[in-house]
All heavy atoms as a GROMACS GRO file, in nm:
protein
  616
    1MET      N    1  13.660   8.941   4.753
    1MET     CA    2  13.802   8.988   4.756
    1MET      C    3  13.857   8.994   4.628
    1MET      O    4  13.851   8.893   4.549
    1MET     CB    5  13.870   8.885   4.847
    1MET     CG    6  14.016   8.888   4.849
    1MET     SD    7  14.109   8.767   4.951
    1MET     CE    8  13.982   8.693   5.064
    2ASP      N    9  13.925   9.104   4.592
    2ASP     CA   10  13.981   9.112   4.464
    2ASP      C   11  14.131   9.045   4.456
    2ASP      O   12  14.179   9.006   4.567
    2ASP     CB   13  14.003   9.258   4.411
    2ASP     CG   14  14.088   9.347   4.503
    2ASP    OD1   15  14.179   9.293   4.573
    2ASP    OD2   16  14.097   9.469   4.472
    3ASP      N   17  14.180   9.034   4.347
    3ASP     CA   18  14.305   8.957   4.327
    3ASP      C   19  14.427   9.016   4.406
    3ASP      O   20  14.505   8.949   4.464
    3ASP     CB   21  14.356   8.950   4.182
    3ASP     CG   22  14.259   8.857   4.100
    3ASP    OD1   23  14.178   8.792   4.161
    3ASP    OD2   24  14.261   8.872   3.980
    4THR      N   25  14.432   9.158   4.411
    4THR     CA   26  14.537   9.217   4.491
    4THR      C   27  14.533   9.182   4.639
    4THR      O   28  14.638   9.156   4.698
    4THR     CB   29  14.519   9.370   4.452
    4THR    OG1   30  14.541   9.385   4.321
    4THR    CG2   31  14.644   9.445   4.530
    5GLU      N   32  14.412   9.200   4.682
    5GLU     CA   33  14.398   9.174   4.826
    5GLU      C   34  14.434   9.015   4.860
    5GLU      O   35  14.491   8.989   4.962
    5GLU     CB   36  14.260   9.204   4.876
    5GLU     CG   37  14.230   9.179   5.022
    5GLU     CD   38  14.082   9.218   5.054
    5GLU    OE1   39  14.003   9.269   4.965
    5GLU    OE2   40  14.049   9.179   5.172
    6TYR      N   41  14.388   8.935   4.769
    6TYR     CA   42  14.417   8.789   4.789
    6TYR      C   43  14.571   8.776   4.789
    6TYR      O   44  14.618   8.694   4.872
    6TYR     CB   45  14.348   8.708   4.680
    6TYR     CG   46  14.365   8.560   4.692
    6TYR    CD1   47  14.301   8.479   4.780
    6TYR    CD2   48  14.448   8.503   4.598
    6TYR    CE1   49  14.330   8.346   4.796
    6TYR    CE2   50  14.472   8.353   4.610
    6TYR     CZ   51  14.405   8.291   4.704
    6TYR     OH   52  14.431   8.148   4.722
    7LEU      N   53  14.641   8.818   4.705
    7LEU     CA   54  14.777   8.801   4.694
    7LEU      C   55  14.849   8.857   4.807
    7LEU      O   56  14.944   8.794   4.864
    7LEU     CB   57  14.836   8.856   4.557
    7LEU     CG   58  14.805   8.790   4.427
    7LEU    CD1   59  14.862   8.865   4.321
    7LEU    CD2   60  14.855   8.644   4.436
    8LYS      N   61  14.809   8.963   4.865
    8LYS     CA   62  14.860   9.023   4.989
    8LYS      C   63  14.839   8.935   5.108
    8LYS      O   64  14.923   8.906   5.197
    8LYS     CB   65  14.800   9.156   5.009
    8LYS     CG   66  14.863   9.266   4.925
    8LYS     CD   67  14.815   9.402   4.957
    8LYS     CE   68  14.867   9.501   4.860
    8LYS     NZ   69  14.830   9.638   4.894
    9LYS      N   70  14.716   8.864   5.115
    9LYS     CA   71  14.679   8.769   5.225
    9LYS      C   72  14.783   8.649   5.212
    9LYS      O   73  14.817   8.608   5.316
    9LYS     CB   74  14.546   8.734   5.226
    9LYS     CG   75  14.462   8.858   5.275
    9LYS     CD   76  14.308   8.812   5.291
    9LYS     CE   77  14.228   8.930   5.339
    9LYS     NZ   78  14.106   8.888   5.390
   10ILE      N   79  14.798   8.593   5.097
   10ILE     CA   80  14.886   8.477   5.083
   10ILE      C   81  15.030   8.521   5.122
   10ILE      O   82  15.099   8.442   5.191
   10ILE     CB   83  14.890   8.443   4.932
   10ILE    CG1   84  14.737   8.384   4.889
   10ILE    CG2   85  14.997   8.307   4.907
   10ILE    CD1   86  14.687   8.286   4.973
   11GLY      N   87  15.063   8.635   5.080
   11GLY     CA   88  15.204   8.683   5.115
   11GLY      C   89  15.219   8.701   5.265
   11GLY      O   90  15.331   8.664   5.318
   12ILE      N   91  15.119   8.744   5.329
   12ILE     CA   92  15.126   8.759   5.476
   12ILE      C   93  15.144   8.618   5.540
   12ILE      O   94  15.215   8.596   5.632
   12ILE     CB   95  15.007   8.837   5.531
   12ILE    CG1   96  15.015   8.987   5.503
   12ILE    CG2   97  14.995   8.816   5.684
   12ILE    CD1   98  14.894   9.056   5.509
   13LYS      N   99  15.064   8.530   5.490
   13LYS     CA  100  15.072   8.389   5.539
   13LYS      C  101  15.215   8.336   5.514
   13LYS      O  102  15.264   8.254   5.607
   13LYS     CB  103  14.965   8.302   5.463
   13LYS     CG  104  14.957   8.165   5.517
   13LYS     CD  105  14.854   8.077   5.443
   13LYS     CE  106  14.725   8.113   5.503
   13LYS     NZ  107  14.625   8.007   5.459
   14LEU      N  108  15.267   8.344   5.402
   14LEU     CA  109  15.409   8.312   5.384
   14LEU      C  110  15.507   8.355   5.460
   14LEU      O  111  15.599   8.296   5.519
   14LEU     CB  112  15.447   8.326   5.236
   14LEU     CG  113  15.361   8.249   5.133
   14LEU    CD1  114  15.396   8.287   4.983
   14LEU    CD2  115  15.391   8.088   5.143
   15LYS      N  116  15.484   8.497   5.494
   15LYS     CA  117  15.575   8.564   5.589
   15LYS      C  118  15.568   8.494   5.726
   15LYS      O  119  15.658   8.478   5.796
   15LYS     CB  120  15.554   8.709   5.598
   15LYS     CG  121  15.647   8.791   5.671
   15LYS     CD  122  15.621   8.942   5.653
   15LYS     CE  123  15.731   9.018   5.731
   15LYS     NZ  124  15.713   9.160   5.717
   16ILE      N  125  15.446   8.465   5.774
   16ILE     CA  126  15.428   8.407   5.894
   16ILE      C  127  15.487   8.264   5.914
   16ILE      O  128  15.560   8.242   6.014
   16ILE     CB  129  15.277   8.404   5.932
   16ILE    CG1  130  15.219   8.544   5.958
   16ILE    CG2  131  15.252   8.322   6.057
   16ILE    CD1  132  15.062   8.555   5.962
   17LEU      N  133  15.468   8.197   5.805
   17LEU     CA  134  15.524   8.062   5.797
   17LEU      C  135  15.675   8.070   5.807
   17LEU      O  136  15.746   7.992   5.876
   17LEU     CB  137  15.478   7.982   5.678
   17LEU     CG  138  15.338   7.932   5.685
   17LEU    CD1  139  15.282   7.886   5.552
   17LEU    CD2  140  15.332   7.818   5.785
   18ARG      N  141  15.735   8.161   5.731
   18ARG     CA  142  15.877   8.178   5.719
   18ARG      C  143  15.920   8.214   5.860
   18ARG      O  144  16.025   8.151   5.911
   18ARG     CB  145  15.918   8.280   5.621
   18ARG     CG  146  16.065   8.298   5.615
   18ARG     CD  147  16.114   8.408   5.496
   18ARG     NE  148  16.042   8.529   5.510
   18ARG     CZ  149  16.073   8.624   5.594
   18ARG    NH1  150  16.175   8.604   5.668
   18ARG    NH2  151  16.015   8.747   5.594
   19SER      N  152  15.863   8.306   5.930
   19SER     CA  153  15.907   8.337   6.071
   19SER      C  154  15.884   8.227   6.157
   19SER      O  155  15.977   8.211   6.252
   19SER     CB  156  15.811   8.464   6.112
   19SER     OG  157  15.846   8.578   6.039
   20LEU      N  158  15.778   8.152   6.159
   20LEU     CA  159  15.763   8.040   6.249
   20LEU      C  160  15.872   7.940   6.230
   20LEU      O  161  15.902   7.865   6.323
   20LEU     CB  162  15.621   7.978   6.223
   20LEU     CG  163  15.500   8.063   6.274
   20LEU    CD1  164  15.381   7.992   6.234
   20LEU    CD2  165  15.503   8.081   6.424
   21ASN      N  166  15.929   7.925   6.118
   21ASN     CA  167  16.032   7.822   6.081
   21ASN      C  168  16.170   7.890   6.098
   21ASN      O  169  16.268   7.814   6.058
   21ASN     CB  170  16.010   7.774   5.948
   21ASN     CG  171  15.898   7.668   5.937
   21ASN    OD1  172  15.912   7.558   5.963
   21ASN    ND2  173  15.784   7.719   5.890
   22ASN      N  174  16.174   8.009   6.140
   22ASN     CA  175  16.303   8.075   6.173
   22ASN      C  176  16.391   8.072   6.037
   22ASN      O  177  16.516   8.068   6.038
   22ASN     CB  178  16.374   8.013   6.277
   22ASN     CG  179  16.314   8.028   6.414
   22ASN    OD1  180  16.271   8.146   6.449
   22ASN    ND2  181  16.304   7.924   6.484
   23PHE      N  182  16.327   8.094   5.924
   23PHE     CA  183  16.393   8.120   5.786
   23PHE      C  184  16.396   8.268   5.759
   23PHE      O  185  16.318   8.342   5.792
   23PHE     CB  186  16.316   8.049   5.676
   23PHE     CG  187  16.320   7.904   5.686
   23PHE    CD1  188  16.219   7.830   5.640
   23PHE    CD2  189  16.427   7.822   5.739
   23PHE    CE1  190  16.197   7.688   5.640
   23PHE    CE2  191  16.419   7.684   5.732
   23PHE     CZ  192  16.315   7.626   5.697
   24SER      N  193  16.511   8.308   5.692
   24SER     CA  194  16.517   8.446   5.638
   24SER      C  195  16.473   8.434   5.490
   24SER      O  196  16.446   8.312   5.434
   24SER     CB  197  16.667   8.490   5.626
   24SER     OG  198  16.735   8.404   5.539
   25GLN      N  199  16.437   8.550   5.428
   25GLN     CA  200  16.412   8.541   5.281
   25GLN      C  201  16.514   8.476   5.206
   25GLN      O  202  16.486   8.406   5.102
   25GLN     CB  203  16.367   8.677   5.234
   25GLN     CG  204  16.240   8.734   5.278
   25GLN     CD  205  16.196   8.859   5.216
   25GLN    OE1  206  16.277   8.935   5.161
   25GLN    NE2  207  16.068   8.896   5.231
   26ASP      N  208  16.640   8.493   5.244
   26ASP     CA  209  16.755   8.434   5.178
   26ASP      C  210  16.748   8.287   5.176
   26ASP      O  211  16.758   8.219   5.081
   26ASP     CB  212  16.884   8.488   5.237
   26ASP     CG  213  16.926   8.624   5.192
   26ASP    OD1  214  16.880   8.662   5.088
   26ASP    OD2  215  16.985   8.691   5.287
   27ASP      N  216  16.707   8.232   5.298
   27ASP     CA  217  16.692   8.089   5.320
   27ASP      C  218  16.598   8.031   5.218
   27ASP      O  219  16.620   7.926   5.154
   27ASP     CB  220  16.662   8.050   5.462
   27ASP     CG  221  16.762   8.089   5.573
   27ASP    OD1  222  16.880   8.089   5.540
   27ASP    OD2  223  16.720   8.120   5.681
   28VAL      N  224  16.476   8.094   5.219
   28VAL     CA  225  16.371   8.046   5.131
   28VAL      C  226  16.398   8.061   4.986
   28VAL      O  227  16.381   7.961   4.909
   28VAL     CB  228  16.238   8.108   5.177
   28VAL    CG1  229  16.120   8.063   5.082
   28VAL    CG2  230  16.197   8.088   5.315
   29SER      N  231  16.452   8.171   4.949
   29SER     CA  232  16.491   8.185   4.803
   29SER      C  233  16.596   8.086   4.764
   29SER      O  234  16.592   8.038   4.648
   29SER     CB  235  16.524   8.329   4.775
   29SER     OG  236  16.631   8.369   4.855
   30GLU      N  237  16.688   8.059   4.856
   30GLU     CA  238  16.792   7.962   4.823
   30GLU      C  239  16.721   7.807   4.801
   30GLU      O  240  16.759   7.744   4.715
   30GLU     CB  241  16.896   7.949   4.930
   30GLU     CG  242  17.038   7.963   4.892
   30GLU     CD  243  17.124   7.960   5.007
   30GLU    OE1  244  17.144   7.862   5.069
   30GLU    OE2  245  17.171   8.087   5.039
   31LYS      N  246  16.637   7.789   4.898
   31LYS     CA  247  16.566   7.648   4.876
   31LYS      C  248  16.491   7.640   4.756
   31LYS      O  249  16.484   7.535   4.696
   31LYS     CB  250  16.491   7.622   5.001
   31LYS     CG  251  16.553   7.600   5.128
   31LYS     CD  252  16.456   7.594   5.245
   31LYS     CE  253  16.530   7.580   5.376
   31LYS     NZ  254  16.602   7.461   5.397
   32LEU      N  255  16.429   7.751   4.715
   32LEU     CA  256  16.355   7.752   4.574
   32LEU      C  257  16.439   7.774   4.462
   32LEU      O  258  16.393   7.755   4.350
   32LEU     CB  259  16.240   7.865   4.588
   32LEU     CG  260  16.134   7.839   4.698
   32LEU    CD1  261  16.032   7.970   4.701
   32LEU    CD2  262  16.051   7.720   4.662
   33ASP      N  263  16.552   7.819   4.489
   33ASP     CA  264  16.646   7.849   4.376
   33ASP      C  265  16.593   7.965   4.286
   33ASP      O  266  16.582   7.953   4.165
   33ASP     CB  267  16.687   7.722   4.291
   33ASP     CG  268  16.788   7.755   4.196
   33ASP    OD1  269  16.877   7.836   4.228
   33ASP    OD2  270  16.797   7.685   4.080
   34ILE      N  271  16.551   8.067   4.365
   34ILE     CA  272  16.492   8.184   4.288
   34ILE      C  273  16.564   8.312   4.357
   34ILE      O  274  16.627   8.302   4.457
   34ILE     CB  275  16.337   8.201   4.312
   34ILE    CG1  276  16.301   8.207   4.459
   34ILE    CG2  277  16.271   8.091   4.250
   34ILE    CD1  278  16.153   8.242   4.492
   35ASP      N  279  16.536   8.412   4.282
   35ASP     CA  280  16.615   8.544   4.332
   35ASP      C  281  16.535   8.592   4.462
   35ASP      O  282  16.406   8.584   4.474
   35ASP     CB  283  16.601   8.643   4.220
   35ASP     CG  284  16.676   8.771   4.264
   35ASP    OD1  285  16.798   8.771   4.235
   35ASP    OD2  286  16.616   8.872   4.292
   36LYS      N  287  16.600   8.642   4.558
   36LYS     CA  288  16.549   8.690   4.682
   36LYS      C  289  16.440   8.799   4.646
   36LYS      O  290  16.331   8.816   4.711
   36LYS     CB  291  16.654   8.748   4.780
   36LYS     CG  292  16.590   8.801   4.906
   36LYS     CD  293  16.700   8.863   4.994
   36LYS     CE  294  16.635   8.942   5.092
   36LYS     NZ  295  16.746   9.020   5.171
   37SER      N  296  16.469   8.885   4.551
   37SER     CA  297  16.384   9.008   4.510
   37SER      C  298  16.244   8.952   4.477
   37SER      O  299  16.135   9.000   4.500
   37SER     CB  300  16.450   9.096   4.416
   37SER     OG  301  16.464   9.028   4.294
   38TYR      N  302  16.254   8.827   4.404
   38TYR     CA  303  16.128   8.776   4.350
   38TYR      C  304  16.034   8.730   4.474
   38TYR      O  305  15.920   8.748   4.493
   38TYR     CB  306  16.150   8.662   4.256
   38TYR     CG  307  16.027   8.594   4.217
   38TYR    CD1  308  15.925   8.638   4.126
   38TYR    CD2  309  15.980   8.468   4.282
   38TYR    CE1  310  15.814   8.587   4.093
   38TYR    CE2  311  15.867   8.406   4.246
   38TYR     CZ  312  15.772   8.453   4.146
   38TYR     OH  313  15.656   8.388   4.116
   39TYR      N  314  16.114   8.650   4.566
   39TYR     CA  315  16.044   8.604   4.682
   39TYR      C  316  15.994   8.711   4.769
   39TYR      O  317  15.868   8.709   4.830
   39TYR     CB  318  16.131   8.507   4.755
   39TYR     CG  319  16.055   8.446   4.885
   39TYR    CD1  320  15.962   8.341   4.858
   39TYR    CD2  321  16.063   8.482   5.010
   39TYR    CE1  322  15.872   8.298   4.950
   39TYR    CE2  323  15.985   8.438   5.109
   39TYR     CZ  324  15.890   8.339   5.072
   39TYR     OH  325  15.817   8.290   5.182
   40SER      N  326  16.070   8.821   4.776
   40SER     CA  327  16.018   8.931   4.855
   40SER      C  328  15.888   8.992   4.790
   40SER      O  329  15.802   9.032   4.864
   40SER     CB  330  16.126   9.050   4.855
   40SER     OG  331  16.079   9.167   4.917
   41LYS      N  332  15.883   8.991   4.661
   41LYS     CA  333  15.754   9.040   4.597
   41LYS      C  334  15.638   8.950   4.620
   41LYS      O  335  15.531   8.995   4.639
   41LYS     CB  336  15.780   9.058   4.446
   41LYS     CG  337  15.868   9.172   4.405
   41LYS     CD  338  15.887   9.177   4.259
   41LYS     CE  339  15.982   9.282   4.230
   41LYS     NZ  340  16.010   9.297   4.073
   42VAL      N  341  15.666   8.823   4.629
   42VAL     CA  342  15.555   8.720   4.669
   42VAL      C  343  15.497   8.746   4.804
   42VAL      O  344  15.380   8.754   4.820
   42VAL     CB  345  15.608   8.570   4.649
   42VAL    CG1  346  15.515   8.476   4.708
   42VAL    CG2  347  15.643   8.544   4.513
   43GLU      N  348  15.597   8.764   4.905
   43GLU     CA  349  15.555   8.792   5.038
   43GLU      C  350  15.484   8.933   5.046
   43GLU      O  351  15.389   8.947   5.130
   43GLU     CB  352  15.677   8.798   5.129
   43GLU     CG  353  15.715   8.658   5.172
   43GLU     CD  354  15.811   8.658   5.294
   43GLU    OE1  355  15.847   8.762   5.348
   43GLU    OE2  356  15.843   8.546   5.335
   44ARG      N  357  15.505   9.026   4.964
   44ARG     CA  358  15.449   9.156   4.974
   44ARG      C  359  15.316   9.158   4.879
   44ARG      O  360  15.245   9.258   4.873
   44ARG     CB  361  15.533   9.270   4.932
   44ARG     CG  362  15.649   9.286   5.031
   44ARG     CD  363  15.746   9.400   4.986
   44ARG     NE  364  15.830   9.355   4.877
   44ARG     CZ  365  15.872   9.429   4.786
   44ARG    NH1  366  15.840   9.559   4.786
   44ARG    NH2  367  15.949   9.378   4.686
   45GLY      N  368  15.292   9.046   4.823
   45GLY     CA  369  15.168   9.039   4.747
   45GLY      C  370  15.171   9.107   4.608
   45GLY      O  371  15.072   9.148   4.560
   46LEU      N  372  15.299   9.140   4.554
   46LEU     CA  373  15.318   9.209   4.432
   46LEU      C  374  15.322   9.130   4.312
   46LEU      O  375  15.319   9.168   4.208
   46LEU     CB  376  15.443   9.294   4.444
   46LEU     CG  377  15.441   9.400   4.566
   46LEU    CD1  378  15.567   9.480   4.566
   46LEU    CD2  379  15.327   9.494   4.548
   47THR      N  380  15.343   8.992   4.341
   47THR     CA  381  15.355   8.904   4.225
   47THR      C  382  15.273   8.774   4.255
   47THR      O  383  15.264   8.729   4.376
   47THR     CB  384  15.491   8.877   4.182
   47THR    OG1  385  15.500   8.819   4.053
   47THR    CG2  386  15.572   8.794   4.274
   48ASN      N  387  15.230   8.697   4.155
   48ASN     CA  388  15.159   8.577   4.167
   48ASN      C  389  15.245   8.470   4.158
   48ASN      O  390  15.307   8.437   4.052
   48ASN     CB  391  15.047   8.577   4.052
   48ASN     CG  392  14.944   8.472   4.070
   48ASN    OD1  393  14.954   8.388   4.152
   48ASN    ND2  394  14.857   8.462   3.978
   49PRO      N  395  15.268   8.394   4.265
   49PRO     CA  396  15.354   8.272   4.258
   49PRO      C  397  15.299   8.161   4.172
   49PRO      O  398  15.178   8.142   4.174
   49PRO     CB  399  15.378   8.237   4.411
   49PRO     CG  400  15.244   8.281   4.470
   49PRO     CD  401  15.215   8.406   4.401
   50THR      N  402  15.380   8.099   4.102
   50THR     CA  403  15.337   7.990   4.031
   50THR      C  404  15.292   7.872   4.104
   50THR      O  405  15.336   7.862   4.232
   50THR     CB  406  15.449   7.936   3.925
   50THR    OG1  407  15.556   7.871   3.998
   50THR    CG2  408  15.499   8.050   3.843
   51LEU      N  409  15.231   7.776   4.050
   51LEU     CA  410  15.177   7.659   4.126
   51LEU      C  411  15.312   7.573   4.167
   51LEU      O  412  15.312   7.512   4.276
   51LEU     CB  413  15.092   7.574   4.042
   51LEU     CG  414  15.033   7.449   4.091
   51LEU    CD1  415  14.953   7.485   4.222
   51LEU    CD2  416  14.932   7.386   3.999
   52ILE      N  417  15.407   7.574   4.082
   52ILE     CA  418  15.521   7.495   4.120
   52ILE      C  419  15.594   7.556   4.239
   52ILE      O  420  15.632   7.474   4.331
   52ILE     CB  421  15.626   7.484   4.003
   52ILE    CG1  422  15.568   7.416   3.884
   52ILE    CG2  423  15.764   7.428   4.035
   52ILE    CD1  424  15.529   7.273   3.916
   53TYR      N  425  15.602   7.694   4.249
   53TYR     CA  426  15.663   7.758   4.367
   53TYR      C  427  15.575   7.731   4.498
   53TYR      O  428  15.620   7.699   4.599
   53TYR     CB  429  15.677   7.901   4.358
   53TYR     CG  430  15.802   7.940   4.256
   53TYR    CD1  431  15.787   8.035   4.160
   53TYR    CD2  432  15.909   7.868   4.257
   53TYR    CE1  433  15.886   8.077   4.097
   53TYR    CE2  434  16.018   7.900   4.179
   53TYR     CZ  435  16.012   8.001   4.095
   53TYR     OH  436  16.100   8.034   4.012
   54LEU      N  437  15.446   7.730   4.481
   54LEU     CA  438  15.353   7.694   4.592
   54LEU      C  439  15.376   7.546   4.626
   54LEU      O  440  15.377   7.525   4.749
   54LEU     CB  441  15.214   7.724   4.556
   54LEU     CG  442  15.161   7.872   4.534
   54LEU    CD1  443  15.031   7.881   4.491
   54LEU    CD2  444  15.193   7.944   4.664
   55LYS      N  445  15.399   7.469   4.540
   55LYS     CA  446  15.420   7.320   4.569
   55LYS      C  447  15.552   7.321   4.651
   55LYS      O  448  15.550   7.250   4.758
   55LYS     CB  449  15.442   7.242   4.445
   55LYS     CG  450  15.471   7.091   4.474
   55LYS     CD  451  15.510   7.026   4.338
   55LYS     CE  452  15.567   6.885   4.348
   55LYS     NZ  453  15.694   6.880   4.398
   56HIS      N  454  15.659   7.374   4.609
   56HIS     CA  455  15.782   7.380   4.682
   56HIS      C  456  15.772   7.448   4.820
   56HIS      O  457  15.834   7.386   4.920
   56HIS     CB  458  15.891   7.443   4.597
   56HIS     CG  459  15.929   7.361   4.475
   56HIS    ND1  460  15.967   7.234   4.478
   56HIS    CD2  461  15.928   7.389   4.348
   56HIS    CE1  462  15.988   7.193   4.357
   56HIS    NE2  463  15.966   7.292   4.274
   57LEU      N  464  15.697   7.555   4.826
   57LEU     CA  465  15.683   7.619   4.960
   57LEU      C  466  15.610   7.528   5.053
   57LEU      O  467  15.631   7.528   5.176
   57LEU     CB  468  15.609   7.756   4.936
   57LEU     CG  469  15.692   7.864   4.874
   57LEU    CD1  470  15.610   7.986   4.835
   57LEU    CD2  471  15.786   7.917   4.984
   58SER      N  472  15.502   7.457   5.002
   58SER     CA  473  15.428   7.375   5.093
   58SER      C  474  15.519   7.256   5.149
   58SER      O  475  15.508   7.224   5.255
   58SER     CB  476  15.310   7.308   5.024
   58SER     OG  477  15.351   7.213   4.922
   59GLU      N  478  15.618   7.210   5.066
   59GLU     CA  479  15.717   7.108   5.116
   59GLU      C  480  15.812   7.177   5.213
   59GLU      O  481  15.834   7.105   5.317
   59GLU     CB  482  15.795   7.049   4.998
   59GLU     CG  483  15.694   6.977   4.911
   59GLU     CD  484  15.761   6.940   4.761
   59GLU    OE1  485  15.870   6.995   4.729
   59GLU    OE2  486  15.706   6.869   4.688
   60ILE      N  487  15.859   7.288   5.181
   60ILE     CA  488  15.947   7.352   5.286
   60ILE      C  489  15.874   7.375   5.420
   60ILE      O  490  15.933   7.355   5.516
   60ILE     CB  491  15.990   7.492   5.232
   60ILE    CG1  492  16.091   7.476   5.108
   60ILE    CG2  493  16.058   7.581   5.332
   60ILE    CD1  494  16.118   7.601   5.026
   61TYR      N  495  15.757   7.413   5.417
   61TYR     CA  496  15.687   7.462   5.545
   61TYR      C  497  15.606   7.338   5.605
   61TYR      O  498  15.538   7.352   5.709
   61TYR     CB  499  15.589   7.575   5.527
   61TYR     CG  500  15.670   7.703   5.488
   61TYR    CD1  501  15.638   7.783   5.383
   61TYR    CD2  502  15.777   7.735   5.569
   61TYR    CE1  503  15.704   7.902   5.358
   61TYR    CE2  504  15.842   7.857   5.529
   61TYR     CZ  505  15.811   7.936   5.423
   61TYR     OH  506  15.884   8.047   5.398
   62HIS      N  507  15.596   7.230   5.535
   62HIS     CA  508  15.537   7.099   5.583
   62HIS      C  509  15.385   7.127   5.594
   62HIS      O  510  15.316   7.095   5.701
   62HIS     CB  511  15.594   7.040   5.711
   62HIS     CG  512  15.738   7.021   5.688
   62HIS    ND1  513  15.789   6.919   5.611
   62HIS    CD2  514  15.849   7.094   5.738
   62HIS    CE1  515  15.910   6.920   5.624
   62HIS    NE2  516  15.959   7.025   5.696
   63VAL      N  517  15.321   7.197   5.499
   63VAL     CA  518  15.178   7.219   5.489
   63VAL      C  519  15.127   7.185   5.350
   63VAL      O  520  15.212   7.169   5.260
   63VAL     CB  521  15.139   7.362   5.524
   63VAL    CG1  522  15.182   7.402   5.671
   63VAL    CG2  523  15.199   7.456   5.426
   64SER      N  524  14.996   7.176   5.332
   64SER     CA  525  14.942   7.139   5.198
   64SER      C  526  14.934   7.277   5.110
   64SER      O  527  14.940   7.387   5.181
   64SER     CB  528  14.810   7.082   5.212
   64SER     OG  529  14.710   7.174   5.264
   65ILE      N  530  14.927   7.252   4.992
   65ILE     CA  531  14.908   7.366   4.894
   65ILE      C  532  14.774   7.436   4.936
   65ILE      O  533  14.771   7.561   4.944
   65ILE     CB  534  14.921   7.336   4.761
   65ILE    CG1  535  15.060   7.285   4.717
   65ILE    CG2  536  14.873   7.444   4.665
   65ILE    CD1  537  15.069   7.230   4.569
   66SER      N  538  14.678   7.358   4.967
   66SER     CA  539  14.548   7.414   5.005
   66SER      C  540  14.552   7.498   5.121
   66SER      O  541  14.485   7.607   5.128
   66SER     CB  542  14.426   7.308   5.003
   66SER     OG  543  14.470   7.216   5.110
   67ASP      N  544  14.633   7.466   5.216
   67ASP     CA  545  14.651   7.551   5.344
   67ASP      C  546  14.720   7.682   5.297
   67ASP      O  547  14.687   7.784   5.360
   67ASP     CB  548  14.740   7.469   5.441
   67ASP     CG  549  14.664   7.360   5.510
   67ASP    OD1  550  14.540   7.356   5.505
   67ASP    OD2  551  14.732   7.272   5.572
   68LEU      N  552  14.813   7.671   5.208
   68LEU     CA  553  14.878   7.796   5.164
   68LEU      C  554  14.774   7.895   5.088
   68LEU      O  555  14.798   8.014   5.117
   68LEU     CB  556  14.994   7.767   5.067
   68LEU     CG  557  15.118   7.711   5.121
   68LEU    CD1  558  15.224   7.692   5.022
   68LEU    CD2  559  15.183   7.797   5.237
   69VAL      N  560  14.700   7.844   5.024
   69VAL     CA  561  14.609   7.935   4.937
   69VAL      C  562  14.470   7.965   5.007
   69VAL      O  563  14.403   8.049   4.958
   69VAL     CB  564  14.584   7.890   4.797
   69VAL    CG1  565  14.706   7.874   4.724
   69VAL    CG2  566  14.519   7.752   4.788
   70ASP      N  567  14.449   7.903   5.112
   70ASP     CA  568  14.309   7.925   5.186
   70ASP      C  569  14.344   8.053   5.280
   70ASP      O  570  14.419   8.038   5.383
   70ASP     CB  571  14.267   7.810   5.266
   70ASP     CG  572  14.147   7.822   5.337
   70ASP    OD1  573  14.090   7.939   5.347
   70ASP    OD2  574  14.071   7.726   5.386
   71THR      N  575  14.287   8.162   5.257
   71THR     CA  576  14.305   8.279   5.338
   71THR      C  577  14.243   8.269   5.476
   71THR      O  578  14.264   8.366   5.547
   71THR     CB  579  14.263   8.406   5.257
   71THR    OG1  580  14.130   8.399   5.205
   71THR    CG2  581  14.356   8.426   5.140
   72LYS      N  582  14.142   8.180   5.480
   72LYS     CA  583  14.083   8.166   5.629
   72LYS      C  584  14.168   8.097   5.723
   72LYS      O  585  14.151   8.115   5.846
   72LYS     CB  586  13.950   8.088   5.599
   72LYS     CG  587  13.854   8.171   5.520
   72LYS     CD  588  13.726   8.079   5.490
   72LYS     CE  589  13.647   8.151   5.392
   72LYS     NZ  590  13.565   8.061   5.311
   73ILE      N  591  14.270   8.020   5.682
   73ILE     CA  592  14.359   7.953   5.770
   73ILE      C  593  14.482   8.038   5.785
   73ILE      O  594  14.549   8.081   5.694
   73ILE     CB  595  14.407   7.811   5.713
   73ILE    CG1  596  14.290   7.721   5.678
   73ILE    CG2  597  14.511   7.756   5.797
   73ILE    CD1  598  14.320   7.596   5.619
   74VAL      N  599  14.510   8.071   5.921
   74VAL     CA  600  14.624   8.136   5.962
   74VAL      C  601  14.721   8.055   6.047
   74VAL      O  602  14.654   7.992   6.152
   74VAL     CB  603  14.591   8.274   6.025
   74VAL    CG1  604  14.709   8.356   6.074
   74VAL    CG2  605  14.498   8.366   5.931
   75PHE      N  606  14.838   8.053   6.032
   75PHE     CA  607  14.919   7.973   6.112
   75PHE      C  608  14.973   8.041   6.230
   75PHE      O  609  14.983   8.167   6.232
   75PHE     CB  610  15.028   7.918   6.029
   75PHE     CG  611  14.994   7.829   5.920
   75PHE    CD1  612  14.979   7.882   5.788
   75PHE    CD2  613  14.967   7.702   5.946
   75PHE    CE1  614  14.930   7.794   5.694
   75PHE    CE2  615  14.927   7.620   5.845
   75PHE     CZ  616  14.907   7.672   5.710
   0.00000   0.00000   0.00000
């Protein structure tokens, strides 16, 4: 799997987690203290989230970082 495909799969997973938690992109970007457009790019697989953002996302969604980056696990 190439990097572009991997980032898209991570983005899909984040979108699923956001939906399961009834959060909007605004809610998540506010919690992360980042711009909504940046978070939108993460969910669309257009940018590579930093490890720190992944750490914060894992805390928001109550999952491990390894669960977030493992493309075999779908929530």
